[in-house]
C-alpha positions as a Markdown table, in Angstrom:
| # | Residue | x | y | z |
|---|---|---|---|---|
| 1 | Met | 0.0 | 0.0 | 0.0 |
| 2 | Ser | 1.4 | 3.4 | -0.9 |
| 3 | Arg | 1.6 | 6.0 | 1.8 |
| 4 | Asp | 1.5 | 9.8 | 1.6 |
| 5 | Leu | 4.9 | 10.7 | 3.1 |
| 6 | Thr | 6.0 | 14.3 | 3.6 |
| 7 | Pro | 9.3 | 15.0 | 1.8 |
| 8 | Asp | 11.1 | 15.4 | 5.1 |
| 9 | Phe | 9.8 | 12.1 | 6.4 |
| 10 | Ala | 10.8 | 10.3 | 3.1 |
| 11 | Ala | 14.3 | 11.9 | 3.3 |
| 12 | Ala | 14.7 | 10.8 | 7.0 |
| 13 | Leu | 13.9 | 7.2 | 6.0 |
| 14 | Gly | 16.8 | 7.3 | 3.6 |
| 15 | Ala | 19.2 | 8.8 | 6.2 |
| 16 | Arg | 22.0 | 6.8 | 7.8 |
| 17 | Asp | 20.8 | 7.4 | 11.3 |
| 18 | Leu | 17.2 | 6.5 | 11.8 |
| 19 | Arg | 15.4 | 7.5 | 15.0 |
| 20 | Pro | 12.0 | 5.8 | 14.9 |
| 21 | Val | 9.3 | 6.4 | 17.5 |
| 22 | Ile | 5.8 | 5.0 | 18.1 |
| 23 | Phe | 2.7 | 6.9 | 19.1 |
| 24 | Tyr | -0.2 | 5.1 | 20.6 |
| 25 | Glu | -3.7 | 6.4 | 21.2 |
| 26 | Gly | -6.3 | 4.2 | 22.9 |
| 27 | Gly | -9.8 | 5.0 | 23.7 |
| 28 | Phe | -11.0 | 4.2 | 27.3 |
| 29 | Ala | -14.1 | 4.9 | 29.3 |
| 30 | Ser | -12.7 | 8.1 | 30.9 |
| 31 | Gly | -11.2 | 9.4 | 27.6 |
| 32 | Pro | -8.2 | 8.7 | 25.3 |
| 33 | Leu | -4.8 | 7.6 | 26.5 |
| 34 | Arg | -1.9 | 8.9 | 24.5 |
| 35 | Leu | 1.6 | 7.4 | 24.9 |
| 36 | Trp | 4.8 | 7.5 | 22.9 |
| 37 | Ser | 8.0 | 5.5 | 23.0 |
| 38 | Gly | 10.1 | 8.4 | 24.3 |
| 39 | Leu | 10.8 | 9.3 | 27.9 |
| 40 | Ser | 9.2 | 12.7 | 28.5 |
| 41 | Ala | 6.0 | 14.3 | 27.4 |
| 42 | Ile | 5.9 | 15.7 | 23.9 |
| 43 | Asp | 3.3 | 17.6 | 21.8 |
| 44 | Trp | 2.2 | 16.3 | 18.5 |
| 45 | Ala | -1.0 | 16.7 | 16.4 |
| 46 | Gly | -2.3 | 19.3 | 18.9 |
| 47 | Gln | -2.2 | 16.7 | 21.7 |
| 48 | Ser | 0.2 | 16.0 | 24.6 |
| 49 | Trp | 1.7 | 12.5 | 24.6 |
| 50 | Ser | 3.1 | 10.9 | 27.8 |
| 51 | Gly | 6.4 | 9.2 | 27.5 |
| 52 | Ala | 6.3 | 5.5 | 28.3 |
| 53 | Gly | 9.9 | 4.7 | 27.1 |
| 54 | Ala | 10.8 | 1.0 | 27.1 |
| 55 | Leu | 7.7 | 0.2 | 29.2 |
| 56 | Leu | 5.6 | 0.4 | 26.0 |
| 57 | Gly | 5.5 | -2.8 | 23.9 |
| 58 | Leu | 3.9 | -3.5 | 20.6 |
| 59 | Gly | 3.0 | -6.6 | 18.7 |
| 60 | Ser | 3.6 | -7.0 | 15.0 |
| 61 | Val | 1.7 | -4.8 | 12.6 |
| 62 | Glu | 1.1 | -6.7 | 9.3 |
| 63 | Glu | 0.1 | -5.2 | 6.0 |
| 64 | Thr | -0.9 | -7.3 | 3.1 |
| 65 | Gly | -2.2 | -6.8 | -0.4 |
| 66 | Ser | -5.2 | -9.1 | 0.3 |
| 67 | Val | -8.2 | -8.4 | 2.4 |
| 68 | Val | -7.3 | -9.9 | 5.7 |
| 69 | Ala | -8.4 | -9.0 | 9.2 |
| 70 | Ser | -5.2 | -8.7 | 11.2 |
| 71 | Gly | -4.7 | -7.3 | 14.7 |
| 72 | Thr | -2.0 | -6.3 | 17.1 |
| 73 | Val | -1.3 | -5.9 | 20.8 |
| 74 | Val | -0.2 | -3.0 | 22.9 |
| 75 | Ser | 1.4 | -3.7 | 26.3 |
| 76 | Leu | 2.6 | -1.6 | 29.1 |
| 77 | Ser | 4.9 | -3.2 | 31.7 |
| 78 | Gly | 6.1 | -1.9 | 35.0 |
| 79 | Val | 2.7 | -0.6 | 36.1 |
| 80 | Pro | 1.7 | -0.7 | 39.8 |
| 81 | Pro | -1.0 | -3.4 | 40.3 |
| 82 | Asp | -3.7 | -0.9 | 41.4 |
| 83 | Leu | -3.3 | 1.0 | 38.2 |
| 84 | Gly | -3.5 | -2.3 | 36.3 |
| 85 | Gln | -6.9 | -3.0 | 37.7 |
| 86 | Leu | -8.0 | 0.5 | 36.9 |
| 87 | Ala | -7.0 | 0.0 | 33.3 |
| 88 | Ile | -9.0 | -3.2 | 33.0 |
| 89 | Val | -12.1 | -1.4 | 34.5 |
| 90 | Glu | -11.6 | 1.5 | 32.0 |
| 91 | Ala | -11.2 | -0.8 | 28.9 |
| 92 | Arg | -14.4 | -1.1 | 26.8 |
| 93 | Gln | -14.6 | -3.5 | 23.9 |
| 94 | Gly | -14.9 | -1.8 | 20.6 |
| 95 | Leu | -13.2 | 1.5 | 21.5 |
| 96 | Pro | -10.7 | 2.7 | 19.0 |
| 97 | Gly | -6.9 | 2.4 | 19.1 |
| 98 | Lys | -4.3 | 3.8 | 16.7 |
| 99 | Leu | -0.5 | 3.4 | 16.2 |
| 100 | Trp | 1.7 | 5.8 | 14.3 |
| 101 | Leu | 5.3 | 5.4 | 13.2 |
| 102 | Gly | 7.2 | 8.6 | 13.5 |
| 103 | Leu | 10.8 | 9.8 | 13.1 |
| 104 | Leu | 12.9 | 12.2 | 15.1 |
| 105 | Thr | 15.6 | 14.7 | 14.1 |
| 106 | Glu | 18.9 | 14.8 | 15.9 |
| 107 | Ala | 17.5 | 17.5 | 18.1 |
| 108 | Gly | 14.6 | 15.3 | 19.2 |
| 109 | Thr | 11.8 | 17.0 | 17.3 |
| 110 | Ile | 9.2 | 15.1 | 15.3 |
| 111 | Ile | 9.6 | 15.0 | 11.6 |
| 112 | Ala | 6.2 | 15.8 | 10.1 |
| 113 | Asp | 4.0 | 13.8 | 9.6 |
| 114 | Pro | 4.1 | 10.4 | 11.4 |
| 115 | Val | 2.4 | 7.6 | 9.4 |
| 116 | Leu | -0.6 | 5.8 | 10.6 |
| 117 | Ala | 0.5 | 2.1 | 11.0 |
| 118 | Phe | -2.6 | 0.6 | 12.5 |
| 119 | Ala | -6.1 | 1.5 | 13.4 |
| 120 | Gly | -8.5 | -0.9 | 15.0 |
| 121 | Arg | -10.9 | -1.5 | 17.9 |
| 122 | Leu | -10.1 | -2.8 | 21.4 |
| 123 | Asp | -10.8 | -6.5 | 21.6 |
| 124 | Val | -9.6 | -8.0 | 24.9 |
| 125 | Pro | -7.5 | -6.5 | 27.7 |
| 126 | Glu | -5.4 | -8.9 | 29.8 |
| 127 | Ile | -3.5 | -8.3 | 33.0 |
| 128 | Thr | -0.5 | -10.3 | 34.2 |
| 129 | Asp | 1.0 | -9.5 | 37.5 |
| 130 | Asp | 3.8 | -10.9 | 39.6 |
| 131 | Val | 5.2 | -9.9 | 42.9 |
| 132 | Glu | 6.6 | -6.5 | 42.0 |
| 133 | Thr | 4.9 | -5.2 | 38.8 |
| 134 | Cys | 2.2 | -6.0 | 36.4 |
| 135 | Arg | 1.8 | -6.0 | 32.6 |
| 136 | Ile | -1.3 | -4.8 | 30.8 |
| 137 | Thr | -1.8 | -6.3 | 27.3 |
| 138 | Ile | -4.6 | -5.0 | 25.1 |
| 139 | Ser | -5.5 | -6.7 | 21.9 |
| 140 | Tyr | -6.8 | -4.7 | 19.0 |
| 141 | Glu | -8.5 | -6.1 | 15.9 |
| 142 | Ser | -9.0 | -4.5 | 12.5 |
| 143 | Arg | -12.5 | -3.4 | 11.6 |
| 144 | Leu | -12.3 | -6.0 | 8.8 |
| 145 | Ile | -13.1 | -8.7 | 11.5 |
| 146 | Asp | -16.7 | -7.6 | 11.1 |
| 147 | Leu | -16.8 | -9.2 | 7.7 |
| 148 | Asn | -16.9 | -12.6 | 9.5 |
| 149 | Thr | -19.9 | -11.6 | 11.7 |
| 150 | Ala | -23.3 | -12.8 | 10.6 |
| 151 | Arg | -25.8 | -10.0 | 10.4 |
| 152 | Ser | -29.1 | -10.6 | 12.2 |
| 153 | Trp | -31.0 | -7.8 | 10.4 |
| 154 | Arg | -33.3 | -8.9 | 7.5 |
| 155 | Tyr | -35.4 | -7.1 | 5.0 |
| 156 | Thr | -38.6 | -7.9 | 6.9 |
| 157 | His | -41.3 | -5.9 | 8.6 |
| 158 | Glu | -40.2 | -7.2 | 12.0 |
| 159 | Ser | -36.6 | -6.2 | 11.6 |
| 160 | Gln | -37.6 | -2.7 | 10.4 |
| 161 | Lys | -40.0 | -2.3 | 13.3 |
| 162 | Ala | -37.2 | -3.2 | 15.8 |
| 163 | Ile | -35.2 | -0.2 | 14.5 |
| 164 | Trp | -38.0 | 2.2 | 13.5 |
| 165 | Pro | -41.2 | 1.3 | 15.2 |
| 166 | Asp | -43.4 | 3.7 | 13.2 |
| 167 | Asp | -42.0 | 2.8 | 9.8 |
| 168 | Arg | -44.2 | 0.6 | 7.6 |
| 169 | Gly | -41.9 | 0.4 | 4.6 |
| 170 | Phe | -41.5 | -3.4 | 4.7 |
| 171 | Glu | -45.1 | -4.2 | 5.8 |
| 172 | Tyr | -46.0 | -6.0 | 2.6 |
| 173 | Val | -42.8 | -7.7 | 1.8 |
| 174 | Thr | -44.0 | -11.2 | 2.9 |
| 175 | Ala | -47.3 | -10.8 | 0.9 |
| 176 | Ile | -45.4 | -10.1 | -2.4 |
| 177 | Gln | -42.6 | -12.6 | -1.8 |
| 178 | Asp | -44.1 | -15.4 | -4.0 |
| 179 | Gln | -46.4 | -13.2 | -6.0 |
| 180 | Glu | -46.3 | -13.9 | -9.8 |
| 181 | Ile | -46.5 | -10.7 | -11.7 |
| 182 | Lys | -47.3 | -10.7 | -15.4 |
| 183 | Trp | -45.4 | -7.9 | -17.2 |
| 184 | Gly | -46.0 | -6.6 | -20.7 |
| 185 | Arg | -48.3 | -8.0 | -23.4 |
| 186 | Lys | -50.1 | -11.4 | -23.2 |
């Protein structure tokens, strides 16, 4: 898949010293969480991103030419156990999550514009804790996963009434289902 890269970003990809960073934005019940793979807070895209450093882990992000529903995982380690429980309570299945790949200059500024590497919806959060720290792992799935889900809605009067109780647009569908209609001359 081709990407729209800014000239500065494309030039930095060809440079000898590459300084990649990852930006993560995840939706939670109380609002979005924005982390990046650096150490201190940074501003990008009009938002403030908290530095997670080496504590932020990512699964593989696959991109293929075929239509395949792939996912990824985002994990945060070294979290106190009480914050781990809070994260599980705040997680809601279906909320959005995004990952961007960015590059930094030697001075530590972001080269415009980081590339969106993955966008999906929260699937399953998991918490693993040991004696000293805990690790939160959140799985994200591509929206293409919905192609595998059977739809329960039908083109019937009952299905239409469930969504729009006063609509009578499908009221006569069953009556004309097996109706033989003669069209044109005899």
